[in-house]
PyMOL Python script that loads the backbone (N, CA, C, O; Angstrom):
from pymol import cmd

cmd.read_pdbstr("""\
ATOM      1  N   UNK A   1      -6.348 -12.657 -29.801  1.00  0.00           N
ATOM      2  CA  UNK A   1      -5.240 -12.133 -28.999  1.00  0.00           C
ATOM      3  C   UNK A   1      -4.486 -12.967 -28.441  1.00  0.00           C
ATOM      4  O   UNK A   1      -4.971 -13.169 -27.327  1.00  0.00           O
ATOM      5  N   UNK A   2      -3.649 -13.519 -28.566  1.00  0.00           N
ATOM      6  CA  UNK A   2      -2.542 -14.499 -28.181  1.00  0.00           C
ATOM      7  C   UNK A   2      -2.541 -14.624 -27.042  1.00  0.00           C
ATOM      8  O   UNK A   2      -3.107 -13.669 -26.509  1.00  0.00           O
ATOM      9  N   UNK A   3      -2.142 -15.420 -26.282  1.00  0.00           N
ATOM     10  CA  UNK A   3      -2.372 -15.752 -24.359  1.00  0.00           C
ATOM     11  C   UNK A   3      -0.835 -16.121 -24.259  1.00  0.00           C
ATOM     12  O   UNK A   3      -0.269 -16.843 -25.080  1.00  0.00           O
ATOM     13  N   UNK A   4      -0.324 -15.635 -23.338  1.00  0.00           N
ATOM     14  CA  UNK A   4       1.133 -15.587 -23.222  1.00  0.00           C
ATOM     15  C   UNK A   4       0.752 -16.901 -21.526  1.00  0.00           C
ATOM     16  O   UNK A   4      -0.197 -17.066 -20.759  1.00  0.00           O
ATOM     17  N   UNK A   5       2.167 -17.523 -21.702  1.00  0.00           N
ATOM     18  CA  UNK A   5       2.018 -18.742 -20.788  1.00  0.00           C
ATOM     19  C   UNK A   5       2.457 -17.925 -19.910  1.00  0.00           C
ATOM     20  O   UNK A   5       3.071 -17.067 -20.545  1.00  0.00           O
ATOM     21  N   UNK A   6       2.521 -17.572 -18.256  1.00  0.00           N
ATOM     22  CA  UNK A   6       3.288 -17.302 -17.432  1.00  0.00           C
ATOM     23  C   UNK A   6       3.927 -18.734 -16.298  1.00  0.00           C
ATOM     24  O   UNK A   6       3.442 -19.486 -15.453  1.00  0.00           O
ATOM     25  N   UNK A   7       4.803 -18.573 -16.714  1.00  0.00           N
ATOM     26  CA  UNK A   7       5.681 -19.596 -15.369  1.00  0.00           C
ATOM     27  C   UNK A   7       6.458 -19.363 -14.357  1.00  0.00           C
ATOM     28  O   UNK A   7       7.563 -18.877 -14.594  1.00  0.00           O
ATOM     29  N   UNK A   8       6.077 -19.648 -13.001  1.00  0.00           N
ATOM     30  CA  UNK A   8       6.527 -19.462 -11.679  1.00  0.00           C
ATOM     31  C   UNK A   8       7.420 -20.243 -11.136  1.00  0.00           C
ATOM     32  O   UNK A   8       7.181 -21.414 -11.429  1.00  0.00           O
ATOM     33  N   UNK A   9       8.083 -20.155 -10.662  1.00  0.00           N
ATOM     34  CA  UNK A   9       8.789 -21.240  -9.882  1.00  0.00           C
ATOM     35  C   UNK A   9       8.372 -21.252  -8.838  1.00  0.00           C
ATOM     36  O   UNK A   9       7.721 -20.329  -8.349  1.00  0.00           O
ATOM     37  N   UNK A  10       8.800 -22.812  -8.009  1.00  0.00           N
ATOM     38  CA  UNK A  10       8.278 -22.497  -6.760  1.00  0.00           C
ATOM     39  C   UNK A  10       8.904 -21.631  -5.924  1.00  0.00           C
ATOM     40  O   UNK A  10       7.960 -21.151  -5.297  1.00  0.00           O
ATOM     41  N   UNK A  11      10.252 -20.946  -5.371  1.00  0.00           N
ATOM     42  CA  UNK A  11      10.656 -19.893  -4.836  1.00  0.00           C
ATOM     43  C   UNK A  11       9.637 -18.698  -5.066  1.00  0.00           C
ATOM     44  O   UNK A  11       9.233 -18.036  -4.110  1.00  0.00           O
ATOM     45  N   UNK A  12       9.196 -18.420  -6.498  1.00  0.00           N
ATOM     46  CA  UNK A  12       8.536 -16.912  -7.018  1.00  0.00           C
ATOM     47  C   UNK A  12       7.299 -17.569  -6.268  1.00  0.00           C
ATOM     48  O   UNK A  12       6.642 -16.720  -5.665  1.00  0.00           O
ATOM     49  N   UNK A  13       6.837 -18.802  -6.158  1.00  0.00           N
ATOM     50  CA  UNK A  13       5.426 -18.504  -5.685  1.00  0.00           C
ATOM     51  C   UNK A  13       5.242 -18.267  -4.175  1.00  0.00           C
ATOM     52  O   UNK A  13       4.190 -17.888  -3.660  1.00  0.00           O
ATOM     53  N   UNK A  14       6.486 -18.558  -3.473  1.00  0.00           N
ATOM     54  CA  UNK A  14       6.414 -18.842  -1.954  1.00  0.00           C
ATOM     55  C   UNK A  14       6.790 -17.278  -1.599  1.00  0.00           C
ATOM     56  O   UNK A  14       6.462 -16.838  -0.497  1.00  0.00           O
ATOM     57  N   UNK A  15       7.440 -16.498  -2.487  1.00  0.00           N
ATOM     58  CA  UNK A  15       7.814 -15.142  -2.518  1.00  0.00           C
ATOM     59  C   UNK A  15       6.466 -14.302  -2.326  1.00  0.00           C
ATOM     60  O   UNK A  15       6.194 -13.411  -1.521  1.00  0.00           O
ATOM     61  N   UNK A  16       5.482 -15.087  -3.669  1.00  0.00           N
ATOM     62  CA  UNK A  16       4.476 -13.905  -3.581  1.00  0.00           C
ATOM     63  C   UNK A  16       3.862 -14.612  -3.131  1.00  0.00           C
ATOM     64  O   UNK A  16       2.885 -14.352  -3.834  1.00  0.00           O
ATOM     65  N   UNK A  17       3.396 -15.645  -2.281  1.00  0.00           N
ATOM     66  CA  UNK A  17       2.618 -15.627  -1.174  1.00  0.00           C
ATOM     67  C   UNK A  17       2.802 -14.687   0.259  1.00  0.00           C
ATOM     68  O   UNK A  17       1.926 -14.185   0.964  1.00  0.00           O
ATOM     69  N   UNK A  18       4.303 -14.654   0.397  1.00  0.00           N
ATOM     70  CA  UNK A  18       4.532 -13.603   1.791  1.00  0.00           C
ATOM     71  C   UNK A  18       3.758 -12.192   1.342  1.00  0.00           C
ATOM     72  O   UNK A  18       3.336 -11.493   2.264  1.00  0.00           O
ATOM     73  N   UNK A  19       3.591 -11.825   0.228  1.00  0.00           N
ATOM     74  CA  UNK A  19       2.917 -10.316   0.179  1.00  0.00           C
ATOM     75  C   UNK A  19       1.340 -10.496   0.489  1.00  0.00           C
ATOM     76  O   UNK A  19       0.695  -9.605   1.041  1.00  0.00           O
ATOM     77  N   UNK A  20       0.934 -11.385   0.198  1.00  0.00           N
ATOM     78  CA  UNK A  20      -0.570 -11.745   0.453  1.00  0.00           C
ATOM     79  C   UNK A  20      -1.299 -10.806   1.645  1.00  0.00           C
ATOM     80  O   UNK A  20      -2.341 -10.189   1.420  1.00  0.00           O
ATOM     81  N   UNK A  21      -0.693 -10.786   2.788  1.00  0.00           N
ATOM     82  CA  UNK A  21      -1.261 -10.152   4.065  1.00  0.00           C
ATOM     83  C   UNK A  21      -1.135  -8.515   3.160  1.00  0.00           C
ATOM     84  O   UNK A  21      -2.142  -7.898   2.812  1.00  0.00           O
ATOM     85  N   UNK A  22      -0.005  -8.126   2.954  1.00  0.00           N
ATOM     86  CA  UNK A  22      -0.427  -6.885   2.500  1.00  0.00           C
ATOM     87  C   UNK A  22      -0.819  -6.556   1.583  1.00  0.00           C
ATOM     88  O   UNK A  22      -0.722  -5.334   1.468  1.00  0.00           O
ATOM     89  N   UNK A  23      -1.455  -7.248   0.416  1.00  0.00           N
ATOM     90  CA  UNK A  23      -1.819  -6.827  -0.599  1.00  0.00           C
ATOM     91  C   UNK A  23      -3.617  -6.735   0.101  1.00  0.00           C
ATOM     92  O   UNK A  23      -4.148  -5.636  -0.054  1.00  0.00           O
ATOM     93  N   UNK A  24      -4.286  -7.595   0.662  1.00  0.00           N
ATOM     94  CA  UNK A  24      -5.260  -7.421   1.269  1.00  0.00           C
ATOM     95  C   UNK A  24      -5.971  -6.429   2.229  1.00  0.00           C
ATOM     96  O   UNK A  24      -7.111  -6.089   2.548  1.00  0.00           O
ATOM     97  N   UNK A  25      -4.084  -6.027   2.643  1.00  0.00           N
ATOM     98  CA  UNK A  25      -4.840  -4.783   3.779  1.00  0.00           C
ATOM     99  C   UNK A  25      -4.500  -3.651   2.682  1.00  0.00           C
ATOM    100  O   UNK A  25      -4.315  -2.821   3.573  1.00  0.00           O
ATOM    101  N   UNK A  26      -4.364  -3.231   2.017  1.00  0.00           N
ATOM    102  CA  UNK A  26      -4.315  -2.460   0.768  1.00  0.00           C
ATOM    103  C   UNK A  26      -5.618  -1.344   1.581  1.00  0.00           C
ATOM    104  O   UNK A  26      -6.163  -1.711   2.622  1.00  0.00           O
ATOM    105  N   UNK A  27      -5.936  -0.106   0.966  1.00  0.00           N
ATOM    106  CA  UNK A  27      -6.689   0.788   1.457  1.00  0.00           C
ATOM    107  C   UNK A  27      -8.023   0.492   0.304  1.00  0.00           C
ATOM    108  O   UNK A  27      -9.057   1.126   0.514  1.00  0.00           O
ATOM    109  N   UNK A  28      -7.998  -0.123  -0.469  1.00  0.00           N
ATOM    110  CA  UNK A  28      -8.473  -0.538  -2.026  1.00  0.00           C
ATOM    111  C   UNK A  28      -8.842  -2.016  -2.193  1.00  0.00           C
ATOM    112  O   UNK A  28      -7.777  -2.624  -2.088  1.00  0.00           O
ATOM    113  N   UNK A  29      -9.947  -2.983  -2.427  1.00  0.00           N
ATOM    114  CA  UNK A  29     -10.374  -3.898  -2.868  1.00  0.00           C
ATOM    115  C   UNK A  29      -9.645  -4.245  -4.263  1.00  0.00           C
ATOM    116  O   UNK A  29      -8.941  -5.229  -4.489  1.00  0.00           O
ATOM    117  N   UNK A  30      -9.897  -3.463  -4.920  1.00  0.00           N
ATOM    118  CA  UNK A  30      -9.046  -3.392  -6.292  1.00  0.00           C
ATOM    119  C   UNK A  30      -7.731  -2.882  -6.536  1.00  0.00           C
ATOM    120  O   UNK A  30      -7.343  -2.140  -5.634  1.00  0.00           O
ATOM    121  N   UNK A  31      -7.159  -3.003  -7.206  1.00  0.00           N
ATOM    122  CA  UNK A  31      -6.218  -2.111  -7.279  1.00  0.00           C
ATOM    123  C   UNK A  31      -5.292  -2.872  -9.073  1.00  0.00           C
ATOM    124  O   UNK A  31      -5.365  -3.986  -9.591  1.00  0.00           O
ATOM    125  N   UNK A  32      -4.664  -1.824  -9.410  1.00  0.00           N
ATOM    126  CA  UNK A  32      -4.063  -2.438 -10.681  1.00  0.00           C
ATOM    127  C   UNK A  32      -2.714  -1.712 -10.409  1.00  0.00           C
ATOM    128  O   UNK A  32      -2.514  -0.503 -10.293  1.00  0.00           O
ATOM    129  N   UNK A  33      -1.742  -2.861 -10.327  1.00  0.00           N
ATOM    130  CA  UNK A  33      -0.525  -2.992 -10.840  1.00  0.00           C
ATOM    131  C   UNK A  33       0.380  -3.132 -12.443  1.00  0.00           C
ATOM    132  O   UNK A  33       0.085  -3.908 -13.352  1.00  0.00           O
ATOM    133  N   UNK A  34       1.379  -2.265 -12.430  1.00  0.00           N
ATOM    134  CA  UNK A  34       2.205  -2.193 -13.892  1.00  0.00           C
ATOM    135  C   UNK A  34       3.617  -2.058 -13.237  1.00  0.00           C
ATOM    136  O   UNK A  34       4.034  -1.406 -12.280  1.00  0.00           O
ATOM    137  N   UNK A  35       4.179  -2.905 -14.103  1.00  0.00           N
ATOM    138  CA  UNK A  35       5.955  -2.805 -13.266  1.00  0.00           C
ATOM    139  C   UNK A  35       6.773  -2.457 -14.762  1.00  0.00           C
ATOM    140  O   UNK A  35       6.916  -3.230 -15.710  1.00  0.00           O
ATOM    141  N   UNK A  36       7.246  -1.057 -14.641  1.00  0.00           N
ATOM    142  CA  UNK A  36       8.069  -0.739 -16.019  1.00  0.00           C
ATOM    143  C   UNK A  36       9.856  -1.387 -15.300  1.00  0.00           C
ATOM    144  O   UNK A  36      10.518  -0.951 -14.358  1.00  0.00           O
ATOM    145  N   UNK A  37      10.092  -2.408 -16.143  1.00  0.00           N
ATOM    146  CA  UNK A  37      11.521  -3.069 -15.885  1.00  0.00           C
ATOM    147  C   UNK A  37      12.342  -2.322 -16.530  1.00  0.00           C
ATOM    148  O   UNK A  37      13.417  -2.648 -16.025  1.00  0.00           O
ATOM    149  N   UNK A  38      12.577  -1.495 -17.349  1.00  0.00           N
ATOM    150  CA  UNK A  38      13.391  -0.823 -17.613  1.00  0.00           C
ATOM    151  C   UNK A  38      13.693   0.210 -17.348  1.00  0.00           C
ATOM    152  O   UNK A  38      14.795   0.621 -17.710  1.00  0.00           O
ATOM    153  N   UNK A  39      12.933   0.910 -16.708  1.00  0.00           N
ATOM    154  CA  UNK A  39      12.971   1.975 -15.149  1.00  0.00           C
ATOM    155  C   UNK A  39      12.771   1.379 -13.950  1.00  0.00           C
ATOM    156  O   UNK A  39      12.450   2.267 -13.161  1.00  0.00           O
ATOM    157  N   UNK A  40      12.799   0.234 -13.367  1.00  0.00           N
ATOM    158  CA  UNK A  40      12.664  -0.759 -12.549  1.00  0.00           C
ATOM    159  C   UNK A  40      11.403   0.237 -11.696  1.00  0.00           C
ATOM    160  O   UNK A  40      11.799   0.678 -10.618  1.00  0.00           O
ATOM    161  N   UNK A  41      10.223   0.544 -12.014  1.00  0.00           N
ATOM    162  CA  UNK A  41       9.454   1.520 -11.423  1.00  0.00           C
ATOM    163  C   UNK A  41       8.350   1.062 -11.624  1.00  0.00           C
ATOM    164  O   UNK A  41       7.904   0.802 -12.742  1.00  0.00           O
ATOM    165  N   UNK A  42       7.359   0.792  -9.819  1.00  0.00           N
ATOM    166  CA  UNK A  42       6.411  -0.286 -10.046  1.00  0.00           C
ATOM    167  C   UNK A  42       5.036   0.953  -9.665  1.00  0.00           C
ATOM    168  O   UNK A  42       5.277   1.805  -8.809  1.00  0.00           O
ATOM    169  N   UNK A  43       4.134   0.948 -10.122  1.00  0.00           N
ATOM    170  CA  UNK A  43       3.103   1.366 -10.239  1.00  0.00           C
ATOM    171  C   UNK A  43       1.887   0.739  -9.173  1.00  0.00           C
ATOM    172  O   UNK A  43       1.754  -0.471  -9.354  1.00  0.00           O
ATOM    173  N   UNK A  44       1.272   1.113  -8.453  1.00  0.00           N
ATOM    174  CA  UNK A  44       0.484   0.642  -7.925  1.00  0.00           C
ATOM    175  C   UNK A  44      -1.136   1.892  -7.605  1.00  0.00           C
ATOM    176  O   UNK A  44      -1.127   2.791  -6.764  1.00  0.00           O
ATOM    177  N   UNK A  45      -2.354   1.556  -8.553  1.00  0.00           N
ATOM    178  CA  UNK A  45      -3.558   2.270  -8.369  1.00  0.00           C
ATOM    179  C   UNK A  45      -4.289   1.825  -7.649  1.00  0.00           C
ATOM    180  O   UNK A  45      -4.522   0.617  -7.684  1.00  0.00           O
ATOM    181  N   UNK A  46      -4.950   2.731  -6.673  1.00  0.00           N
ATOM    182  CA  UNK A  46      -6.055   2.099  -5.804  1.00  0.00           C
ATOM    183  C   UNK A  46      -7.184   1.927  -6.931  1.00  0.00           C
ATOM    184  O   UNK A  46      -7.973   0.982  -6.903  1.00  0.00           O
ATOM    185  N   UNK A  47      -7.199   2.871  -7.878  1.00  0.00           N
ATOM    186  CA  UNK A  47      -8.691   3.542  -8.758  1.00  0.00           C
ATOM    187  C   UNK A  47      -7.927   3.425 -10.041  1.00  0.00           C
ATOM    188  O   UNK A  47      -6.700   3.375 -10.124  1.00  0.00           O
ATOM    189  N   UNK A  48      -9.016   3.377 -11.307  1.00  0.00           N
ATOM    190  CA  UNK A  48      -8.600   2.548 -12.476  1.00  0.00           C
ATOM    191  C   UNK A  48      -7.623   4.015 -13.051  1.00  0.00           C
ATOM    192  O   UNK A  48      -7.949   5.194 -12.909  1.00  0.00           O
ATOM    193  N   UNK A  49      -6.271   3.432 -13.771  1.00  0.00           N
ATOM    194  CA  UNK A  49      -4.908   4.385 -13.621  1.00  0.00           C
ATOM    195  C   UNK A  49      -5.962   5.912 -13.997  1.00  0.00           C
ATOM    196  O   UNK A  49      -7.081   5.976 -14.505  1.00  0.00           O
ATOM    197  N   UNK A  50      -5.127   6.897 -13.546  1.00  0.00           N
ATOM    198  CA  UNK A  50      -5.609   7.974 -13.698  1.00  0.00           C
ATOM    199  C   UNK A  50      -4.161   9.174 -13.110  1.00  0.00           C
ATOM    200  O   UNK A  50      -3.195   9.005 -12.366  1.00  0.00           O
ATOM    201  N   UNK A  51      -4.643  10.269 -13.848  1.00  0.00           N
ATOM    202  CA  UNK A  51      -3.698  11.046 -13.445  1.00  0.00           C
ATOM    203  C   UNK A  51      -3.872  11.710 -12.083  1.00  0.00           C
ATOM    204  O   UNK A  51      -4.955  12.122 -11.668  1.00  0.00           O
ATOM    205  N   UNK A  52      -2.827  11.773 -11.484  1.00  0.00           N
ATOM    206  CA  UNK A  52      -3.257  12.843  -9.899  1.00  0.00           C
ATOM    207  C   UNK A  52      -3.238  14.159  -9.961  1.00  0.00           C
ATOM    208  O   UNK A  52      -2.689  14.869 -10.804  1.00  0.00           O
ATOM    209  N   UNK A  53      -3.977  14.517  -8.862  1.00  0.00           N
ATOM    210  CA  UNK A  53      -3.823  15.805  -8.666  1.00  0.00           C
ATOM    211  C   UNK A  53      -2.681  16.908  -8.164  1.00  0.00           C
ATOM    212  O   UNK A  53      -2.513  18.102  -8.412  1.00  0.00           O
ATOM    213  N   UNK A  54      -1.890  15.821  -7.239  1.00  0.00           N
ATOM    214  CA  UNK A  54      -1.564  15.991  -6.321  1.00  0.00           C
ATOM    215  C   UNK A  54      -0.266  14.639  -5.811  1.00  0.00           C
ATOM    216  O   UNK A  54      -0.475  13.485  -5.436  1.00  0.00           O
ATOM    217  N   UNK A  55       0.940  15.324  -5.985  1.00  0.00           N
ATOM    218  CA  UNK A  55       1.619  13.629  -5.174  1.00  0.00           C
ATOM    219  C   UNK A  55       2.502  14.510  -4.242  1.00  0.00           C
ATOM    220  O   UNK A  55       2.472  15.727  -4.053  1.00  0.00           O
ATOM    221  N   UNK A  56       3.380  13.435  -3.660  1.00  0.00           N
ATOM    222  CA  UNK A  56       3.912  13.536  -2.591  1.00  0.00           C
ATOM    223  C   UNK A  56       5.420  12.726  -2.436  1.00  0.00           C
ATOM    224  O   UNK A  56       5.203  11.525  -2.276  1.00  0.00           O
ATOM    225  N   UNK A  57       6.748  13.017  -2.438  1.00  0.00           N
ATOM    226  CA  UNK A  57       7.583  12.291  -2.770  1.00  0.00           C
ATOM    227  C   UNK A  57       8.317  12.089  -1.416  1.00  0.00           C
ATOM    228  O   UNK A  57       8.758  13.127  -0.923  1.00  0.00           O
ATOM    229  N   UNK A  58       8.604  10.525  -0.481  1.00  0.00           N
ATOM    230  CA  UNK A  58       9.057  10.484   0.287  1.00  0.00           C
ATOM    231  C   UNK A  58      10.510  10.363   0.199  1.00  0.00           C
ATOM    232  O   UNK A  58      11.127  10.205  -0.854  1.00  0.00           O
ATOM    233  N   UNK A  59      11.033  10.448   1.395  1.00  0.00           N
ATOM    234  CA  UNK A  59      12.445  10.128   1.690  1.00  0.00           C
ATOM    235  C   UNK A  59      13.001   8.816   0.813  1.00  0.00           C
ATOM    236  O   UNK A  59      13.674   8.922  -0.212  1.00  0.00           O
ATOM    237  N   UNK A  60      12.549   7.464   1.473  1.00  0.00           N
ATOM    238  CA  UNK A  60      12.645   6.598   0.757  1.00  0.00           C
ATOM    239  C   UNK A  60      12.240   6.005  -0.995  1.00  0.00           C
ATOM    240  O   UNK A  60      12.398   4.822  -1.296  1.00  0.00           O
ATOM    241  N   UNK A  61      11.815   6.853  -1.811  1.00  0.00           N
ATOM    242  CA  UNK A  61      11.816   6.795  -3.512  1.00  0.00           C
ATOM    243  C   UNK A  61      10.915   6.396  -3.525  1.00  0.00           C
ATOM    244  O   UNK A  61      10.816   5.418  -4.267  1.00  0.00           O
ATOM    245  N   UNK A  62       9.434   6.892  -2.633  1.00  0.00           N
ATOM    246  CA  UNK A  62       8.013   5.989  -2.769  1.00  0.00           C
ATOM    247  C   UNK A  62       7.322   7.487  -3.247  1.00  0.00           C
ATOM    248  O   UNK A  62       7.531   8.582  -2.726  1.00  0.00           O
ATOM    249  N   UNK A  63       6.595   7.230  -4.197  1.00  0.00           N
ATOM    250  CA  UNK A  63       5.648   8.917  -4.133  1.00  0.00           C
ATOM    251  C   UNK A  63       3.862   8.283  -4.083  1.00  0.00           C
ATOM    252  O   UNK A  63       3.328   7.310  -4.615  1.00  0.00           O
ATOM    253  N   UNK A  64       3.505   9.038  -3.456  1.00  0.00           N
ATOM    254  CA  UNK A  64       1.855   8.770  -3.424  1.00  0.00           C
ATOM    255  C   UNK A  64       1.407  10.191  -3.820  1.00  0.00           C
ATOM    256  O   UNK A  64       1.574  11.357  -3.461  1.00  0.00           O
ATOM    257  N   UNK A  65       0.653   9.369  -4.889  1.00  0.00           N
ATOM    258  CA  UNK A  65      -0.386  10.078  -5.814  1.00  0.00           C
ATOM    259  C   UNK A  65      -1.594   9.917  -4.887  1.00  0.00           C
ATOM    260  O   UNK A  65      -2.011   8.989  -4.194  1.00  0.00           O
ATOM    261  N   UNK A  66      -2.130  11.566  -5.214  1.00  0.00           N
ATOM    262  CA  UNK A  66      -3.465  11.766  -5.172  1.00  0.00           C
ATOM    263  C   UNK A  66      -4.592  12.694  -6.127  1.00  0.00           C
ATOM    264  O   UNK A  66      -4.228  13.341  -7.109  1.00  0.00           O
ATOM    265  N   UNK A  67      -5.679  12.644  -5.758  1.00  0.00           N
ATOM    266  CA  UNK A  67      -6.784  13.164  -6.107  1.00  0.00           C
ATOM    267  C   UNK A  67      -7.737  13.369  -5.346  1.00  0.00           C
ATOM    268  O   UNK A  67      -8.660  12.695  -4.890  1.00  0.00           O
ATOM    269  N   UNK A  68      -7.224  14.885  -5.231  1.00  0.00           N
ATOM    270  CA  UNK A  68      -8.097  15.940  -4.595  1.00  0.00           C
ATOM    271  C   UNK A  68      -7.046  15.791  -3.242  1.00  0.00           C
ATOM    272  O   UNK A  68      -5.870  16.156  -3.255  1.00  0.00           O
ATOM    273  N   UNK A  69      -7.879  15.053  -1.860  1.00  0.00           N
ATOM    274  CA  UNK A  69      -7.568  14.441  -0.654  1.00  0.00           C
ATOM    275  C   UNK A  69      -7.556  13.272  -0.769  1.00  0.00           C
ATOM    276  O   UNK A  69      -7.584  12.695   0.318  1.00  0.00           O
ATOM    277  N   UNK A  70      -7.514  12.402  -1.947  1.00  0.00           N
ATOM    278  CA  UNK A  70      -7.655  10.783  -1.987  1.00  0.00           C
ATOM    279  C   UNK A  70      -5.953  10.464  -2.307  1.00  0.00           C
ATOM    280  O   UNK A  70      -5.304  11.103  -3.135  1.00  0.00           O
ATOM    281  N   UNK A  71      -5.618   9.778  -1.792  1.00  0.00           N
ATOM    282  CA  UNK A  71      -4.708   8.691  -2.101  1.00  0.00           C
ATOM    283  C   UNK A  71      -5.508   7.819  -3.365  1.00  0.00           C
ATOM    284  O   UNK A  71      -6.547   7.162  -3.299  1.00  0.00           O
ATOM    285  N   UNK A  72      -4.656   8.066  -4.468  1.00  0.00           N
ATOM    286  CA  UNK A  72      -5.179   7.365  -5.505  1.00  0.00           C
ATOM    287  C   UNK A  72      -4.085   6.365  -6.206  1.00  0.00           C
ATOM    288  O   UNK A  72      -4.315   5.707  -7.221  1.00  0.00           O
ATOM    289  N   UNK A  73      -2.619   6.374  -5.340  1.00  0.00           N
ATOM    290  CA  UNK A  73      -1.993   5.377  -5.664  1.00  0.00           C
ATOM    291  C   UNK A  73      -0.131   5.823  -5.569  1.00  0.00           C
ATOM    292  O   UNK A  73       0.455   6.900  -5.462  1.00  0.00           O
ATOM    293  N   UNK A  74       0.310   4.458  -5.668  1.00  0.00           N
ATOM    294  CA  UNK A  74       1.898   4.622  -4.957  1.00  0.00           C
ATOM    295  C   UNK A  74       2.373   4.163  -6.519  1.00  0.00           C
ATOM    296  O   UNK A  74       1.931   3.567  -7.502  1.00  0.00           O
ATOM    297  N   UNK A  75       3.664   4.911  -6.015  1.00  0.00           N
ATOM    298  CA  UNK A  75       5.032   4.606  -7.137  1.00  0.00           C
ATOM    299  C   UNK A  75       5.813   4.414  -6.269  1.00  0.00           C
ATOM    300  O   UNK A  75       5.763   4.785  -5.096  1.00  0.00           O
ATOM    301  N   UNK A  76       6.734   3.702  -6.903  1.00  0.00           N
ATOM    302  CA  UNK A  76       8.012   2.916  -5.901  1.00  0.00           C
ATOM    303  C   UNK A  76       8.617   2.605  -7.016  1.00  0.00           C
ATOM    304  O   UNK A  76       8.373   1.882  -7.982  1.00  0.00           O
ATOM    305  N   UNK A  77       9.947   3.711  -6.483  1.00  0.00           N
ATOM    306  CA  UNK A  77      11.385   3.653  -7.402  1.00  0.00           C
ATOM    307  C   UNK A  77      12.102   2.693  -7.343  1.00  0.00           C
ATOM    308  O   UNK A  77      11.710   1.909  -6.479  1.00  0.00           O
ATOM    309  N   UNK A  78      13.327   2.246  -8.063  1.00  0.00           N
ATOM    310  CA  UNK A  78      14.167   1.190  -7.776  1.00  0.00           C
ATOM    311  C   UNK A  78      12.763   0.399  -6.898  1.00  0.00           C
ATOM    312  O   UNK A  78      12.394   0.924  -5.847  1.00  0.00           O
ATOM    313  N   UNK A  79      12.308  -0.403  -7.226  1.00  0.00           N
ATOM    314  CA  UNK A  79      11.553  -1.146  -6.947  1.00  0.00           C
ATOM    315  C   UNK A  79      12.103  -2.609  -6.661  1.00  0.00           C
ATOM    316  O   UNK A  79      11.873  -3.368  -5.720  1.00  0.00           O
ATOM    317  N   UNK A  80      13.255  -2.815  -8.273  1.00  0.00           N
ATOM    318  CA  UNK A  80      13.419  -4.404  -7.925  1.00  0.00           C
ATOM    319  C   UNK A  80      14.540  -4.738  -6.754  1.00  0.00           C
ATOM    320  O   UNK A  80      14.874  -5.915  -6.614  1.00  0.00           O
ATOM    321  N   UNK A  81      15.309  -3.394  -5.643  1.00  0.00           N
ATOM    322  CA  UNK A  81      16.285  -3.120  -4.648  1.00  0.00           C
ATOM    323  C   UNK A  81      15.571  -3.155  -3.393  1.00  0.00           C
ATOM    324  O   UNK A  81      15.998  -2.866  -2.275  1.00  0.00           O
ATOM    325  N   UNK A  82      14.261  -3.604  -3.787  1.00  0.00           N
ATOM    326  CA  UNK A  82      13.359  -3.722  -2.043  1.00  0.00           C
ATOM    327  C   UNK A  82      12.888  -4.819  -2.017  1.00  0.00           C
ATOM    328  O   UNK A  82      12.251  -5.194  -1.033  1.00  0.00           O
TER     329      UNK A  82
END
""", "prot")
cmd.dss("prot")
cmd.show_as("cartoon", "prot")
cmd.util.cbc("prot")
cmd.orient("prot")
């Protein structure tokens, strides 16, 4: 498997570091993040990505995904506009 070099500008690093507090305050200590650039959708899973048994669409284009009564992930529509 070939390694891909990731380049991060100083501005991108500064913007990313602004999210650190939010990331460590998430309800899970491990999580998976996936971004679909073509669909502009960000997926955050608090357990290994899995099918949810229920979901709730909020007014702001955010979908909360549940497995029974436990939140297992968040889907953010139009992620690049936020």
